[in-house]
C-alpha positions in Angstrom: 23.6 4.0 -14.4 23.9 4.6 -10.7 24.4 8.3 -11.3 21.5 8.4 -13.8 19.1 6.6 -11.5 20.0 8.8 -8.5 19.5 11.9 -10.6 16.1 10.7 -11.8 15.1 10.0 -8.2 16.2 13.5 -7.1 14.4 15.2 -9.9 11.2 13.4 -9.1 11.4 14.1 -5.4 11.6 17.8 -6.3 8.2 17.5 -8.2 5.2 17.9 -5.9 2.8 14.9 -6.4 0.5 14.7 -3.4 -2.4 12.4 -4.0 -4.9 13.9 -6.5 -2.2 16.3 -7.8 0.1 14.1 -9.8 -0.1 15.9 -13.2 3.4 17.3 -13.1 4.8 13.9 -12.1 2.9 12.2 -14.9 4.2 14.8 -17.3 7.8 14.2 -16.2 7.4 10.4 -16.5 5.7 10.7 -19.9 8.5 13.0 -21.2 11.1 10.5 -20.1 9.3 7.4 -21.5 8.6 9.2 -24.8 12.3 9.4 -25.5 12.7 5.6 -25.3 12.3 3.9 -28.6 10.3 0.7 -29.0 7.8 1.4 -26.2 4.0 1.7 -26.7 3.0 4.6 -24.4 -0.6 5.0 -23.1 -1.7 7.9 -20.9 -5.0 7.7 -19.0 -5.5 10.8 -16.9 -2.4 11.0 -14.7 -1.7 7.3 -15.2 0.9 6.0 -17.7 1.5 2.5 -19.2 4.6 1.8 -21.3 4.6 -1.6 -23.1 7.7 -3.3 -24.5 7.5 -5.1 -27.9 5.4 -8.3 -27.6 6.1 -11.9 -28.5 8.1 -13.2 -25.6 6.6 -16.1 -23.7 6.1 -14.3 -20.4 4.7 -10.8 -19.5 5.7 -9.0 -16.3 4.1 -6.0 -14.8 6.3 -3.5 -13.0 4.1 -1.2 -11.0 4.6 2.0 -9.1 2.5 4.9 -7.8 3.3 8.5 -8.6 1.7 10.1 -5.5 3.0 11.0 -2.0 1.5 11.8 1.3 1.3 15.6 2.2 4.6 17.3 2.9 6.1 17.9 6.4 8.7 20.5 5.5 10.6 18.0 3.4 9.6 19.0 -0.1 13.1 20.0 -1.2 15.4 17.1 -2.0 18.8 16.9 -0.4 21.7 14.5 -1.0 23.8 13.7 2.0 26.2 10.8 2.6 24.9 8.7 -0.2 21.3 9.2 0.6 18.5 11.2 -1.2 16.3 12.8 1.4 12.9 14.3 0.8 9.2 13.6 0.4 8.5 10.4 -1.5 12.2 9.5 -1.8 11.6 6.0 -0.3 7.9 5.8 -1.0 8.4 5.5 -3.8 10.3 7.7 -6.2 13.4 5.6 -5.8 11.3 2.7 -7.1 10.0 4.9 -10.0 13.6 5.6 -10.9 14.3 1.9 -11.1 11.3 1.5 -13.3 12.4 4.2 -15.7 15.9 2.7 -15.8 14.5 -0.7 -16.7 12.1 0.9 -19.3 15.2 2.2 -21.1 16.4 -1.4 -21.6 13.0 -3.0 -21.9 13.4 -4.5 -25.3 16.6 -6.2 -24.4 14.9 -8.1 -21.6 13.9 -11.8 -22.0 10.2 -11.0 -21.0 7.6 -8.7 -22.2 7.1 -5.8 -19.7 4.3 -3.4 -18.9 5.5 -0.5 -16.8 2.5 0.9 -14.9 2.7 4.3 -13.3 -0.5 5.2 -11.4 -2.1 7.9 -9.3 -3.8 8.0 -5.9 -2.3 5.0 -4.1 -1.9 6.9 -0.8 -5.6 7.6 -0.4 -8.8 5.5 -0.3 -8.6 2.7 -2.8 -11.8 3.9 -4.5 -9.6 6.7 -6.0 -6.8 4.4 -7.2 -5.5 5.0 -10.7 -5.4 1.3 -11.2 -9.2 1.3 -11.3 -9.1 4.0 -13.9 -6.6 2.0 -16.0 -8.7 -1.1 -15.6 -11.8 0.7 -16.9 -10.1 2.3 -19.9 -7.4 -0.2 -20.8 -7.8 -3.5 -19.0 -5.3 -5.4 -21.1 -2.6 -3.1 -19.7 -3.0 -4.8 -16.4 -2.8 -8.4 -17.7 0.3 -10.3 -17.0 1.8 -13.5 -15.5 3.3 -11.7 -12.5 3.5 -8.2 -11.0 6.2 -6.6 -9.0 5.3 -3.5 -7.0 8.3 -1.3 -6.5 7.2 -0.3 -3.0 10.0 0.4 -0.5 11.2 -2.9 1.0 14.9 -2.3 1.6 15.8 -4.3 -1.5 14.3 -7.6 -0.2 11.2 -9.4 -1.1 8.3 -8.4 1.1 5.8 -11.1 0.2 2.0 -10.8 0.0 0.3 -8.3 2.2 -2.2 -8.0 5.0 -5.8 -7.3 4.5 -7.2 -4.2 6.2 -10.7 -3.0 7.3 -12.3 -0.1 9.0 -15.2 -1.0 11.4 -17.5 1.4 13.1 -19.5 0.4 16.3 -22.4 2.7 17.3 -23.1 2.3 21.0 -26.5 3.5 22.1 -27.7 4.9 25.5 -30.4 7.2 26.7 -30.2 10.9 27.4 -30.7 12.3 30.8 -29.6 15.3 32.9 -26.2 14.8 34.4 -27.7 15.8 37.8 -29.9 12.6 37.5 -27.8 10.2 35.4 -29.7 7.2 36.8 -32.5 8.3 34.6 -30.5 7.5 31.5 -27.8 5.3 30.1 -24.3 6.7 29.3 -23.3 5.5 25.9 -19.7 6.6 26.4 -19.4 4.7 29.6 -20.8 1.6 27.8 -18.2 2.0 25.1 -15.4 1.7 27.7 -16.0 -2.0 28.1 -15.8 -2.5 24.4 -12.6 -0.5 24.0 -11.0 -2.5 26.9 -12.0 -5.8 25.3 -10.5 -4.7 22.0 -7.3 -3.4 23.6 -6.7 -6.7 25.4 -7.4 -9.2 22.7 -4.7 -11.7 21.8 -4.6 -11.7 18.0 -3.5 -14.5 15.7 -0.1 -14.4 14.1 -0.6 -16.7 11.1 2.4 -18.3 9.4 2.0 -18.7 5.6 4.8 -20.2 3.5 7.1 -19.8 6.5 6.4 -16.0 6.9 4.6 -14.6 9.9 1.9 -12.1 9.4 1.5 -10.3 12.7 -2.1 -9.0 13.0 -3.1 -5.8 14.7 -6.3 -4.3 15.9 -6.5 -0.7 17.0 -9.2 1.7 18.1 -8.4 4.8 16.0 -11.3 7.1 16.8 -13.9 7.6 19.6 -16.7 10.1 19.2 -19.6 11.1 21.5 -21.1 13.7 23.7 -24.1 16.1 23.5 -23.4 18.8 26.0 -21.6 19.2 29.3 -24.8 18.6 31.3 -26.3 15.8 29.2 -25.8 12.1 29.6 -24.8 11.0 26.0 -27.1 8.6 24.2 -24.6 7.8 21.4 -20.9 6.9 21.2 -19.1 5.8 18.1 -15.9 3.6 18.1 -13.9 3.3 14.9 -11.3 0.6 14.6 -8.7 -0.6 12.1 -8.0 -4.3 11.8 -5.0 -5.6 9.8 -5.5 -9.3 9.2 -3.4 -12.1 7.7 -4.0 -13.0 4.0 -5.5 -16.4 4.9 -8.7 -14.5 5.9 -11.0 -12.8 3.5 -13.0 -9.7 4.4 -16.1 -11.6 5.5 -14.2 -13.9 7.8 -12.2 -11.0 9.2 -15.3 -9.0 9.9 -17.0 -12.0 11.5 -14.0 -12.3 13.8 -14.2 -8.7 14.9 -17.9 -9.1 15.5 -17.3 -12.1 17.7 -14.9 -10.2 19.9 -17.6 -7.8 21.1 -20.9 -9.5 20.4 -21.7 -10.2 24.0 -21.2 -6.6 24.9 -23.6 -5.2 22.3 -27.3 -4.6 22.8 -29.9 -5.0 20.1 -29.9 -1.2 19.5 -26.2 -1.1 18.9 -24.8 -1.3 15.4 -21.5 -2.7 14.2 -20.8 -2.1 10.5 -18.0 -2.6 8.0 -17.2 0.7 6.5 -14.4 -0.4 4.2 -12.4 -3.6 3.8 -10.0 -5.2 1.4 -8.4 -8.7 1.5 -4.7 -9.2 1.5 -2.5 -11.4 -0.8 -0.6 -14.6 -0.1 3.2 -14.7 -0.6 3.5 -16.7 -3.8 7.1 -17.4 -3.1 7.2 -20.3 -5.6 6.2 -18.2 -8.6 9.3 -18.3 -10.9 10.0 -14.6 -11.1 9.5 -14.0 -7.4 11.9 -16.9 -6.8 14.3 -15.3 -9.1 14.0 -12.0 -7.2 14.8 -13.9 -4.0 17.9 -15.4 -5.5 19.0 -12.1 -7.1 18.6 -10.0 -3.9 20.3 -12.6 -1.7 18.0 -11.6 1.1 15.6 -13.6 3.3 12.0 -12.7 2.4 9.6 -11.3 5.0 5.9 -10.9 5.3 4.5 -7.5 4.2 2.9 -5.9 7.3 0.5 -3.5 5.8 -1.7 -3.4 2.7 -0.4 -2.7 -0.8 -1.7 -3.1 -4.3 -0.2 -6.6 -4.5 -3.7 -7.4 -3.3 -5.3 -5.7 -6.3 -3.4 -8.0 -8.6 -3.8 -11.1 -6.4 -7.6 -10.6 -6.5 -7.4 -10.7 -10.3 -5.4 -14.0 -10.3 -2.0 -12.4 -10.9 0.8 -13.4 -8.4 2.5 -10.3 -7.1 5.1 -9.2 -4.7 6.6 -6.0 -3.2 10.3 -5.3 -4.0 11.9 -1.9 -4.2 14.5 0.5 -2.7 14.0 2.4 0.5 13.3 1.5 4.1 9.6 1.1 4.7 10.0 2.3 8.3 11.0 5.8 7.1 8.2 6.1 4.5 5.7 8.9 5.4 8.1 10.5 7.9 9.7 13.9 8.0 13.2 12.4 7.6 12.3 10.1 4.7 15.3 9.0 2.5 16.5 6.4 0.1 20.1 5.0 -0.3 21.6 5.7 -3.7 23.4 2.4 -3.6 20.1 0.6 -2.9 18.4 2.1 -6.0 21.2 0.6 -8.1 21.1 -2.7 -6.2 17.4 -3.1 -6.8 17.8 -2.2 -10.5 20.4 -4.9 -10.8 18.3 -7.5 -9.0 15.2 -6.9 -11.1 17.2 -6.8 -14.3 18.8 -10.2 -13.4 15.4 -11.7 -12.5 13.8 -10.5 -15.7 16.6 -12.1 -17.7 16.5 -15.3 -15.7 
C-alpha cells in the first residue's frame, strides 16, 4: 500500500492542475475511481464525488481539492530520500492519494463515506467547486462529519481562522506640489492609519485549549496622481485573520474601531470579502478518534480552509492530512512517503473505530 500510495501521489504531481485548469487531474481521479467496484461516481464539471454503499449508521465526508497554485519551476516530481518533491505534493496530492487509497477499501469500512474531490480551492471562494457541487448535487455534501485532507503533518489541525479583506479609501484635496498647503495629501494621511494598524496588539483567543493567533497586515497601498500633484486619494488594503469565535460582522466592526478616530466623513472603509472560521469540534467522535489514531497533540489551524464551508452548514469538520503546511506553496514543496502511509492508517483506523 505504501508503494501504491506514493506512486499515486507522484503520478498526480506530474499532472498540471493550476486553479481553473483541473480537467486532466479530474480525468485521472475519475479513471482511478471508476475501476473500484461498489462506488457510485458523480462528475460535475471538474469535481468528482464517489459514494460508498449506504446503510451504515454514520456518513463521513473525506474532502480534497484538485488544484494547485501556479508553478515555480517545480512542475516535475522528484523522489529523494523518502520524499516526493514537486508542485502540489504537500498541498495536497499526498492527501488525494490517501483518499484514493481509502476509496479502494470504502465498502469494508464501518461508516458510509463520500469522497469529494473539488476544483478551485486555491483562488477566491466564489469559484470553489464545492459551491458547484452544492448547486447540482447538494446531498453529496451531507454528512455527520467532514475531514479535509489538507497538509497538517499527520496531526489534527482543528477548526480554522476566519479571513477578510478590507479596503480603506483616504480622501484629500489636490494641489500643486509647489503649494501643498493649498491641498491635503491623502497619502500622508494614510501614514497614520498604517502606523496604527501595524502597532495594534491583537487578541490570541484560546478555544478548546487551542490558541488561534490573529494577524492583521496591510497588503497593498495605492495612490498618486502625478509627480507634481498633491494626491487626493490613497487606498489601503488589509487582510485580517481572526479567531473562529468571531463572525464576519464582529471582526469587521473590530477593524473599524481600530481606525475610526483617524477617518474623516469623506473617507470610506468597506469590507471587500470576508468568511468566518470554524471552531475545533475536538469532542466530535470521529475527530476524537483521529486524535487517538494519530497519537499527536492537536493544534489550531492558522489560516482559512474549507472546514469553514462545512461548519457553516452544521457539519463538524477538521483538517488532517500528510505534508508540512509550512512548505505548501513554496518552490521546494515536498511530502514524506512515510507520512502518506501513516495518515492512511490513521484515517482507516478512525473510520473503523
